[in-house]
N, CA, C and O atoms as a GROMACS GRO file, in nm:
protein
  480
    1MET      N    1   8.515   9.207   2.216
    1MET     CA    2   8.393   9.282   2.218
    1MET      C    3   8.279   9.186   2.252
    1MET      O    4   8.275   9.074   2.201
    2ILE      N    5   8.187   9.231   2.336
    2ILE     CA    6   8.069   9.153   2.373
    2ILE      C    7   7.946   9.231   2.330
    2ILE      O    8   7.940   9.353   2.346
    3GLY      N    9   7.848   9.161   2.275
    3GLY     CA   10   7.725   9.225   2.231
    3GLY      C   11   7.604   9.140   2.268
    3GLY      O   12   7.617   9.033   2.327
    4VAL      N   13   7.487   9.189   2.232
    4VAL     CA   14   7.361   9.120   2.257
    4VAL      C   15   7.302   9.079   2.123
    4VAL      O   16   7.284   9.162   2.033
    5GLU      N   17   7.273   8.953   2.111
    5GLU     CA   18   7.213   8.899   1.989
    5GLU      C   19   7.064   8.880   2.014
    5GLU      O   20   7.025   8.815   2.112
    6VAL      N   21   6.979   8.936   1.929
    6VAL     CA   22   6.835   8.924   1.947
    6VAL      C   23   6.771   8.840   1.838
    6VAL      O   24   6.648   8.829   1.832
    7TYR      N   25   6.852   8.782   1.752
    7TYR     CA   26   6.804   8.700   1.642
    7TYR      C   27   6.912   8.597   1.613
    7TYR      O   28   7.030   8.625   1.634
    8PRO      N   29   6.876   8.479   1.565
    8PRO     CA   30   6.979   8.381   1.534
    8PRO      C   31   7.063   8.426   1.416
    8PRO      O   32   7.022   8.512   1.338
    9LEU      N   33   7.178   8.369   1.402
    9LEU     CA   34   7.260   8.395   1.285
    9LEU      C   35   7.206   8.314   1.168
    9LEU      O   36   7.155   8.204   1.188
   10PRO      N   37   7.215   8.366   1.047
   10PRO     CA   38   7.167   8.291   0.930
   10PRO      C   39   7.238   8.158   0.910
   10PRO      O   40   7.189   8.072   0.838
   11THR      N   41   7.353   8.141   0.972
   11THR     CA   42   7.430   8.017   0.960
   11THR      C   43   7.400   7.916   1.071
   11THR      O   44   7.456   7.806   1.070
   12ASP      N   45   7.314   7.952   1.167
   12ASP     CA   46   7.280   7.860   1.276
   12ASP      C   47   7.211   7.734   1.222
   12ASP      O   48   7.155   7.736   1.112
   13ALA      N   49   7.217   7.627   1.298
   13ALA     CA   50   7.155   7.500   1.260
   13ALA      C   51   7.005   7.502   1.288
   13ALA      O   52   6.957   7.580   1.370
   14GLY      N   53   6.933   7.416   1.219
   14GLY     CA   54   6.790   7.400   1.244
   14GLY      C   55   6.712   7.391   1.114
   14GLY      O   56   6.751   7.450   1.014
   15PRO      N   57   6.600   7.317   1.115
   15PRO     CA   58   6.520   7.297   0.994
   15PRO      C   59   6.469   7.427   0.930
   15PRO      O   60   6.474   7.443   0.808
   16PHE      N   61   6.421   7.520   1.013
   16PHE     CA   62   6.371   7.647   0.959
   16PHE      C   63   6.483   7.724   0.891
   16PHE      O   64   6.465   7.778   0.782
   17LEU      N   65   6.598   7.730   0.956
   17LEU     CA   66   6.712   7.802   0.900
   17LEU      C   67   6.768   7.731   0.777
   17LEU      O   68   6.817   7.796   0.685
   18ASP      N   69   6.762   7.598   0.775
   18ASP     CA   70   6.802   7.524   0.656
   18ASP      C   71   6.712   7.559   0.538
   18ASP      O   72   6.759   7.579   0.426
   19GLN      N   73   6.580   7.567   0.564
   19GLN     CA   74   6.485   7.602   0.458
   19GLN      C   75   6.507   7.746   0.411
   19GLN      O   76   6.500   7.774   0.291
   20TYR      N   77   6.532   7.836   0.505
   20TYR     CA   78   6.564   7.976   0.471
   20TYR      C   79   6.683   7.982   0.376
   20TYR      O   80   6.678   8.049   0.274
   21ARG      N   81   6.790   7.911   0.410
   21ARG     CA   82   6.911   7.913   0.326
   21ARG      C   83   6.883   7.853   0.188
   21ARG      O   84   6.931   7.904   0.087
   22ALA      N   85   6.806   7.744   0.183
   22ALA     CA   86   6.773   7.681   0.055
   22ALA      C   87   6.689   7.775  -0.032
   22ALA      O   88   6.714   7.788  -0.152
   23ASP      N   89   6.590   7.839   0.028
   23ASP     CA   90   6.506   7.933  -0.047
   23ASP      C   91   6.586   8.054  -0.094
   23ASP      O   92   6.568   8.100  -0.206
   24MET      N   93   6.673   8.105  -0.009
   24MET     CA   94   6.756   8.218  -0.050
   24MET      C   95   6.846   8.179  -0.167
   24MET      O   96   6.863   8.256  -0.262
   25LYS      N   97   6.905   8.060  -0.160
   25LYS     CA   98   6.992   8.014  -0.268
   25LYS      C   99   6.914   7.998  -0.398
   25LYS      O  100   6.964   8.030  -0.506
   26LYS      N  101   6.790   7.948  -0.388
   26LYS     CA  102   6.708   7.925  -0.506
   26LYS      C  103   6.655   8.055  -0.566
   26LYS      O  104   6.664   8.076  -0.687
   27TYR      N  105   6.599   8.143  -0.482
   27TYR     CA  106   6.529   8.262  -0.532
   27TYR      C  107   6.615   8.388  -0.535
   27TYR      O  108   6.589   8.478  -0.614
   28PHE      N  109   6.715   8.396  -0.450
   28PHE     CA  110   6.801   8.514  -0.441
   28PHE      C  111   6.948   8.472  -0.430
   28PHE      O  112   7.013   8.504  -0.331
   29PRO      N  113   7.000   8.402  -0.530
   29PRO     CA  114   7.135   8.346  -0.518
   29PRO      C  115   7.246   8.450  -0.504
   29PRO      O  116   7.353   8.417  -0.454
   30ASN      N  117   7.222   8.572  -0.545
   30ASN     CA  118   7.326   8.676  -0.537
   30ASN      C  119   7.312   8.764  -0.413
   30ASN      O  120   7.390   8.858  -0.395
   31LEU      N  121   7.214   8.735  -0.330
   31LEU     CA  122   7.192   8.816  -0.210
   31LEU      C  123   7.259   8.750  -0.090
   31LEU      O  124   7.239   8.631  -0.064
   32ALA      N  125   7.339   8.826  -0.018
   32ALA     CA  126   7.408   8.772   0.100
   32ALA      C  127   7.308   8.735   0.208
   32ALA      O  128   7.208   8.804   0.227
   33LEU      N  129   7.335   8.626   0.279
   33LEU     CA  130   7.253   8.588   0.394
   33LEU      C  131   7.285   8.682   0.509
   33LEU      O  132   7.402   8.702   0.542
   34ASP      N  133   7.181   8.740   0.569
   34ASP     CA  134   7.202   8.826   0.685
   34ASP      C  135   7.077   8.827   0.771
   34ASP      O  136   6.973   8.774   0.732
   35THR      N  137   7.088   8.885   0.887
   35THR     CA  138   6.973   8.884   0.979
   35THR      C  139   6.858   8.969   0.928
   35THR      O  140   6.744   8.948   0.970
   36THR      N  141   6.883   9.064   0.840
   36THR     CA  142   6.774   9.146   0.786
   36THR      C  143   6.682   9.063   0.699
   36THR      O  144   6.560   9.066   0.717
   37ASN      N  145   6.740   8.987   0.603
   37ASN     CA  146   6.650   8.906   0.520
   37ASN      C  147   6.598   8.784   0.596
   37ASN      O  148   6.490   8.734   0.562
   38LEU      N  149   6.670   8.736   0.696
   38LEU     CA  150   6.617   8.629   0.780
   38LEU      C  151   6.495   8.679   0.858
   38LEU      O  152   6.397   8.607   0.874
   39TYR      N  153   6.502   8.802   0.908
   39TYR     CA  154   6.388   8.862   0.979
   39TYR      C  155   6.266   8.867   0.889
   39TYR      O  156   6.156   8.828   0.930
   40GLY      N  157   6.283   8.914   0.766
   40GLY     CA  158   6.173   8.919   0.671
   40GLY      C  159   6.118   8.782   0.638
   40GLY      O  160   5.997   8.764   0.626
   41TYR      N  161   6.205   8.684   0.624
   41TYR     CA  162   6.165   8.547   0.595
   41TYR      C  163   6.082   8.490   0.710
   41TYR      O  164   5.980   8.424   0.687
   42GLN      N  165   6.125   8.516   0.833
   42GLN     CA  166   6.051   8.467   0.950
   42GLN      C  167   5.914   8.533   0.958
   42GLN      O  168   5.816   8.467   0.992
   43LYS      N  169   5.906   8.663   0.928
   43LYS     CA  170   5.776   8.731   0.932
   43LYS      C  171   5.684   8.679   0.823
   43LYS      O  172   5.563   8.669   0.843
   44ALA      N  173   5.740   8.645   0.706
   44ALA     CA  174   5.659   8.586   0.599
   44ALA      C  175   5.606   8.449   0.643
   44ALA      O  176   5.491   8.414   0.615
   45ALA      N  177   5.690   8.371   0.712
   45ALA     CA  178   5.647   8.240   0.763
   45ALA      C  179   5.536   8.256   0.866
   45ALA      O  180   5.442   8.177   0.870
   46LEU      N  181   5.546   8.358   0.950
   46LEU     CA  182   5.440   8.388   1.047
   46LEU      C  183   5.310   8.423   0.976
   46LEU      O  184   5.203   8.379   1.017
   47PHE      N  185   5.320   8.503   0.868
   47PHE     CA  186   5.202   8.540   0.791
   47PHE      C  187   5.135   8.415   0.732
   47PHE      O  188   5.012   8.404   0.735
   48VAL      N  189   5.214   8.323   0.679
   48VAL     CA  190   5.160   8.198   0.626
   48VAL      C  191   5.092   8.118   0.737
   48VAL      O  192   4.984   8.062   0.716
   49GLU      N  193   5.154   8.113   0.854
   49GLU     CA  194   5.093   8.046   0.970
   49GLU      C  195   4.957   8.107   1.002
   49GLU      O  196   4.860   8.035   1.026
   50ALA      N  197   4.950   8.238   1.003
   50ALA     CA  198   4.823   8.307   1.031
   50ALA      C  199   4.720   8.276   0.923
   50ALA      O  200   4.603   8.252   0.955
   51LEU      N  201   4.760   8.275   0.796
   51LEU     CA  202   4.667   8.242   0.687
   51LEU      C  203   4.613   8.100   0.703
   51LEU      O  204   4.496   8.075   0.671
   52GLN      N  205   4.696   8.008   0.751
   52GLN     CA  206   4.648   7.871   0.773
   52GLN      C  207   4.546   7.866   0.885
   52GLN      O  208   4.454   7.785   0.882
   53HIS      N  209   4.561   7.953   0.985
   53HIS     CA  210   4.463   7.961   1.094
   53HIS      C  211   4.331   8.019   1.042
   53HIS      O  212   4.224   7.978   1.087
   54VAL      N  213   4.338   8.114   0.950
   54VAL     CA  214   4.218   8.180   0.897
   54VAL      C  215   4.135   8.083   0.814
   54VAL      O  216   4.013   8.077   0.829
   55GLY      N  217   4.200   8.008   0.728
   55GLY     CA  218   4.126   7.921   0.636
   55GLY      C  219   4.071   8.000   0.519
   55GLY      O  220   4.136   8.094   0.471
   56ARG      N  221   3.953   7.964   0.472
   56ARG     CA  222   3.898   8.025   0.352
   56ARG      C  223   3.826   8.157   0.376
   56ARG      O  224   3.797   8.228   0.280
   57ASP      N  225   3.796   8.193   0.499
   57ASP     CA  226   3.722   8.316   0.529
   57ASP      C  227   3.820   8.430   0.562
   57ASP      O  228   3.828   8.474   0.677
   58LEU      N  229   3.892   8.475   0.461
   58LEU     CA  230   3.995   8.577   0.483
   58LEU      C  231   3.934   8.717   0.479
   58LEU      O  232   3.886   8.764   0.375
   59THR      N  233   3.938   8.782   0.593
   59THR     CA  234   3.903   8.924   0.606
   59THR      C  235   4.010   8.987   0.693
   59THR      O  236   4.091   8.918   0.754
   60ARG      N  237   4.009   9.118   0.700
   60ARG     CA  238   4.105   9.186   0.788
   60ARG      C  239   4.087   9.138   0.931
   60ARG      O  240   4.184   9.106   0.999
   61GLU      N  241   3.962   9.132   0.976
   61GLU     CA  242   3.934   9.091   1.114
   61GLU      C  243   3.974   8.946   1.139
   61GLU      O  244   4.032   8.915   1.243
   62SER      N  245   3.944   8.856   1.044
   62SER     CA  246   3.980   8.715   1.065
   62SER      C  247   4.132   8.696   1.067
   62SER      O  248   4.183   8.610   1.139
   63LEU      N  249   4.203   8.776   0.988
   63LEU     CA  250   4.350   8.767   0.989
   63LEU      C  251   4.406   8.817   1.121
   63LEU      O  252   4.496   8.753   1.178
   64LEU      N  253   4.356   8.930   1.172
   64LEU     CA  254   4.402   8.982   1.301
   64LEU      C  255   4.371   8.884   1.414
   64LEU      O  256   4.453   8.863   1.503
   65ASN      N  257   4.253   8.823   1.410
   65ASN     CA  258   4.217   8.723   1.510
   65ASN      C  259   4.306   8.600   1.500
   65ASN      O  260   4.345   8.542   1.602
   66ALA      N  261   4.339   8.560   1.378
   66ALA     CA  262   4.426   8.444   1.359
   66ALA      C  263   4.565   8.472   1.415
   66ALA      O  264   4.623   8.385   1.481
   67ILE      N  265   4.620   8.591   1.390
   67ILE     CA  266   4.751   8.625   1.445
   67ILE      C  267   4.747   8.622   1.597
   67ILE      O  268   4.838   8.569   1.662
   68ALA      N  269   4.641   8.680   1.655
   68ALA     CA  270   4.628   8.682   1.801
   68ALA      C  271   4.610   8.542   1.860
   68ALA      O  272   4.637   8.521   1.978
   69SER      N  273   4.565   8.446   1.777
   69SER     CA  274   4.542   8.310   1.828
   69SER      C  275   4.668   8.224   1.824
   69SER      O  276   4.669   8.113   1.877
   70ILE      N  277   4.773   8.274   1.764
   70ILE     CA  278   4.896   8.194   1.753
   70ILE      C  279   4.963   8.189   1.890
   70ILE      O  280   4.999   8.291   1.948
   71LYS      N  281   4.980   8.067   1.939
   71LYS     CA  282   5.040   8.045   2.071
   71LYS      C  283   5.158   7.951   2.058
   71LYS      O  284   5.149   7.846   1.993
   72ASP      N  285   5.268   7.988   2.118
   72ASP     CA  286   5.387   7.903   2.122
   72ASP      C  287   5.433   7.855   1.984
   72ASP      O  288   5.471   7.740   1.966
   73TRP      N  289   5.428   7.946   1.886
   73TRP     CA  290   5.477   7.915   1.751
   73TRP      C  291   5.628   7.908   1.756
   73TRP      O  292   5.694   7.998   1.809
   74ASP      N  293   5.684   7.803   1.700
   74ASP     CA  294   5.828   7.781   1.704
   74ASP      C  295   5.886   7.788   1.563
   74ASP      O  296   5.866   7.696   1.483
   75PRO      N  297   5.958   7.896   1.530
   75PRO     CA  298   6.021   7.903   1.399
   75PRO      C  299   6.146   7.815   1.390
   75PRO      O  300   6.202   7.800   1.282
   76GLY      N  301   6.189   7.757   1.500
   76GLY     CA  302   6.295   7.659   1.494
   76GLY      C  303   6.431   7.704   1.544
   76GLY      O  304   6.533   7.647   1.504
   77TRP      N  305   6.436   7.804   1.631
   77TRP     CA  306   6.569   7.842   1.683
   77TRP      C  307   6.572   7.855   1.834
   77TRP      O  308   6.654   7.930   1.888
   78GLY      N  309   6.486   7.784   1.903
   78GLY     CA  310   6.495   7.779   2.048
   78GLY      C  311   6.404   7.875   2.122
   78GLY      O  312   6.408   7.880   2.244
   79LEU      N  313   6.322   7.949   2.051
   79LEU     CA  314   6.226   8.040   2.113
   79LEU      C  315   6.088   8.012   2.055
   79LEU      O  316   6.076   7.976   1.938
   80THR      N  317   5.985   8.030   2.136
   80THR     CA  318   5.849   8.022   2.085
   80THR      C  319   5.785   8.158   2.101
   80THR      O  320   5.822   8.237   2.188
   81TYR      N  321   5.688   8.186   2.014
   81TYR     CA  322   5.624   8.317   2.010
   81TYR      C  323   5.474   8.302   2.021
   81TYR      O  324   5.415   8.216   1.957
   82SER      N  325   5.413   8.387   2.102
   82SER     CA  326   5.269   8.397   2.113
   82SER      C  327   5.232   8.542   2.085
   82SER      O  328   5.302   8.633   2.129
   83TYR      N  329   5.124   8.562   2.012
   83TYR     CA  330   5.093   8.696   1.963
   83TYR      C  331   4.965   8.756   2.018
   83TYR      O  332   4.930   8.867   1.979
   84GLY      N  333   4.895   8.689   2.106
   84GLY     CA  334   4.772   8.745   2.160
   84GLY      C  335   4.780   8.766   2.309
   84GLY      O  336   4.853   8.695   2.378
   85GLY      N  337   4.704   8.862   2.359
   85GLY     CA  338   4.694   8.886   2.502
   85GLY      C  339   4.818   8.946   2.564
   85GLY      O  340   4.907   8.994   2.494
   86GLU      N  341   4.823   8.942   2.695
   86GLU     CA  342   4.934   9.004   2.769
   86GLU      C  343   5.062   8.922   2.763
   86GLU      O  344   5.171   8.977   2.782
   87GLY      N  345   5.051   8.791   2.737
   87GLY     CA  346   5.168   8.704   2.741
   87GLY      C  347   5.243   8.695   2.610
   87GLY      O  348   5.328   8.607   2.594
   88ARG      N  349   5.213   8.783   2.516
   88ARG     CA  350   5.279   8.769   2.384
   88ARG      C  351   5.427   8.801   2.394
   88ARG      O  352   5.470   8.886   2.473
   89ARG      N  353   5.504   8.732   2.314
   89ARG     CA  354   5.648   8.752   2.311
   89ARG      C  355   5.680   8.842   2.193
   89ARG      O  356   5.625   8.826   2.084
   90VAL      N  357   5.767   8.935   2.216
   90VAL     CA  358   5.815   9.020   2.109
   90VAL      C  359   5.965   9.003   2.100
   90VAL      O  360   6.029   8.960   2.195
   91MET      N  361   6.022   9.037   1.986
   91MET     CA  362   6.164   9.014   1.966
   91MET      C  363   6.251   9.082   2.071
   91MET      O  364   6.356   9.029   2.106
   92SER      N  365   6.211   9.197   2.120
   92SER     CA  366   6.295   9.271   2.214
   92SER      C  367   6.298   9.210   2.354
   92SER      O  368   6.370   9.262   2.440
   93ARG      N  369   6.223   9.103   2.380
   93ARG     CA  370   6.222   9.043   2.513
   93ARG      C  371   6.310   8.919   2.524
   93ARG      O  372   6.315   8.857   2.631
   94ALA      N  373   6.378   8.882   2.418
   94ALA     CA  374   6.467   8.766   2.422
   94ALA      C  375   6.601   8.806   2.364
   94ALA      O  376   6.609   8.878   2.264
   95ALA      N  377   6.706   8.757   2.426
   95ALA     CA  378   6.841   8.791   2.378
   95ALA      C  379   6.940   8.688   2.430
   95ALA      O  380   6.911   8.612   2.522
   96ARG      N  381   7.057   8.689   2.371
   96ARG     CA  382   7.167   8.609   2.424
   96ARG      C  383   7.296   8.686   2.400
   96ARG      O  384   7.309   8.762   2.304
   97LEU      N  385   7.390   8.664   2.489
   97LEU     CA  386   7.518   8.732   2.477
   97LEU      C  387   7.605   8.664   2.372
   97LEU      O  388   7.601   8.542   2.355
   98ALA      N  389   7.683   8.746   2.303
   98ALA     CA  390   7.776   8.695   2.203
   98ALA      C  391   7.902   8.779   2.209
   98ALA      O  392   7.899   8.895   2.251
   99SER      N  393   8.012   8.721   2.166
   99SER     CA  394   8.137   8.797   2.161
   99SER      C  395   8.206   8.768   2.028
   99SER      O  396   8.180   8.667   1.963
  100VAL      N  397   8.294   8.858   1.991
  100VAL     CA  398   8.372   8.838   1.870
  100VAL      C  399   8.496   8.756   1.907
  100VAL      O  400   8.576   8.798   1.990
  101GLN      N  401   8.508   8.640   1.844
  101GLN     CA  402   8.624   8.553   1.866
  101GLN      C  403   8.676   8.509   1.730
  101GLN      O  404   8.604   8.450   1.650
  102GLU      N  405   8.801   8.539   1.706
  102GLU     CA  406   8.865   8.509   1.578
  102GLU      C  407   8.787   8.569   1.461
  102GLU      O  408   8.774   8.507   1.355
  103GLY      N  409   8.736   8.690   1.482
  103GLY     CA  410   8.668   8.764   1.376
  103GLY      C  411   8.523   8.725   1.350
  103GLY      O  412   8.463   8.776   1.256
  104LYS      N  413   8.466   8.636   1.433
  104LYS     CA  414   8.327   8.594   1.413
  104LYS      C  415   8.250   8.607   1.543
  104LYS      O  416   8.304   8.586   1.652
  105TRP      N  417   8.120   8.642   1.529
  105TRP     CA  418   8.035   8.644   1.647
  105TRP      C  419   8.017   8.502   1.697
  105TRP      O  420   7.986   8.412   1.619
  106THR      N  421   8.036   8.482   1.826
  106THR     CA  422   8.025   8.351   1.889
  106THR      C  423   7.933   8.362   2.009
  106THR      O  424   7.950   8.450   2.093
  107ARG      N  425   7.836   8.273   2.017
  107ARG     CA  426   7.740   8.271   2.126
  107ARG      C  427   7.807   8.241   2.259
  107ARG      O  428   7.894   8.154   2.267
  108LEU      N  429   7.768   8.312   2.364
  108LEU     CA  430   7.821   8.287   2.498
  108LEU      C  431   7.724   8.210   2.586
  108LEU      O  432   7.759   8.169   2.696
  109GLY      N  433   7.602   8.190   2.539
  109GLY     CA  434   7.504   8.117   2.619
  109GLY      C  435   7.374   8.102   2.543
  109GLY      O  436   7.364   8.135   2.425
  110ASP      N  437   7.273   8.050   2.614
  110ASP     CA  438   7.141   8.030   2.555
  110ASP      C  439   7.059   8.158   2.560
  110ASP      O  440   7.101   8.258   2.618
  111TRP      N  441   6.941   8.152   2.498
  111TRP     CA  442   6.850   8.266   2.498
  111TRP      C  443   6.809   8.299   2.642
  111TRP      O  444   6.790   8.209   2.724
  112LEU      N  445   6.797   8.426   2.671
  112LEU     CA  446   6.750   8.475   2.800
  112LEU      C  447   6.620   8.551   2.780
  112LEU      O  448   6.606   8.626   2.684
  113GLU      N  449   6.527   8.530   2.870
  113GLU     CA  450   6.402   8.606   2.867
  113GLU      C  451   6.424   8.734   2.947
  113GLU      O  452   6.459   8.728   3.065
  114LEU      N  453   6.405   8.846   2.884
  114LEU     CA  454   6.427   8.974   2.950
  114LEU      C  455   6.298   9.026   3.011
  114LEU      O  456   6.191   9.011   2.952
  115GLU      N  457   6.307   9.085   3.128
  115GLU     CA  458   6.189   9.144   3.190
  115GLU      C  459   6.158   9.276   3.123
  115GLU      O  460   6.246   9.356   3.092
  116GLU      N  461   6.029   9.298   3.103
  116GLU     CA  462   5.986   9.424   3.045
  116GLU      C  463   5.977   9.527   3.157
  116GLU      O  464   5.912   9.503   3.259
  117MET      N  465   6.040   9.640   3.138
  117MET     CA  466   6.039   9.743   3.240
  117MET      C  467   5.943   9.853   3.201
  117MET      O  468   5.925   9.882   3.083
  118ALA      N  469   5.882   9.913   3.298
  118ALA     CA  470   5.788  10.022   3.272
  118ALA      C  471   5.865  10.144   3.222
  118ALA      O  472   5.977  10.172   3.264
  119ARG      N  473   5.801  10.216   3.130
  119ARG     CA  474   5.861  10.339   3.081
  119ARG      C  475   5.842  10.450   3.183
  119ARG      O  476   5.740  10.457   3.251
  120ARG      N  477   5.941  10.534   3.191
  120ARG     CA  478   5.931  10.646   3.286
  120ARG      C  479   5.913  10.775   3.212
  120ARG      O  480   5.902  10.881   3.274
   0.00000   0.00000   0.00000
């Protein structure tokens, strides 16, 4: 079976994923590692990044401006994200092929940037 992976596996290597696993073990030791809680963890890290951009003047507007100012943020798995303007990256624009081999999902290549198609 071949599928499309749009998020790293919780077992992938990298400092961000190592920290995710350590925090999950510390705070949620009985919760299985999966892409759902990894997604939430990454979004929380993005929120912290935005708060650091805001500084002490936290308002709704300053937070939205801070998120839009984030350029080429790297959570540590081979993709960077920008959140402002036309060039922003969203999760649905990056993917990589994977197949099931010996009962486990196995990557078939690197991340691919997908072209956004107009809706009809």
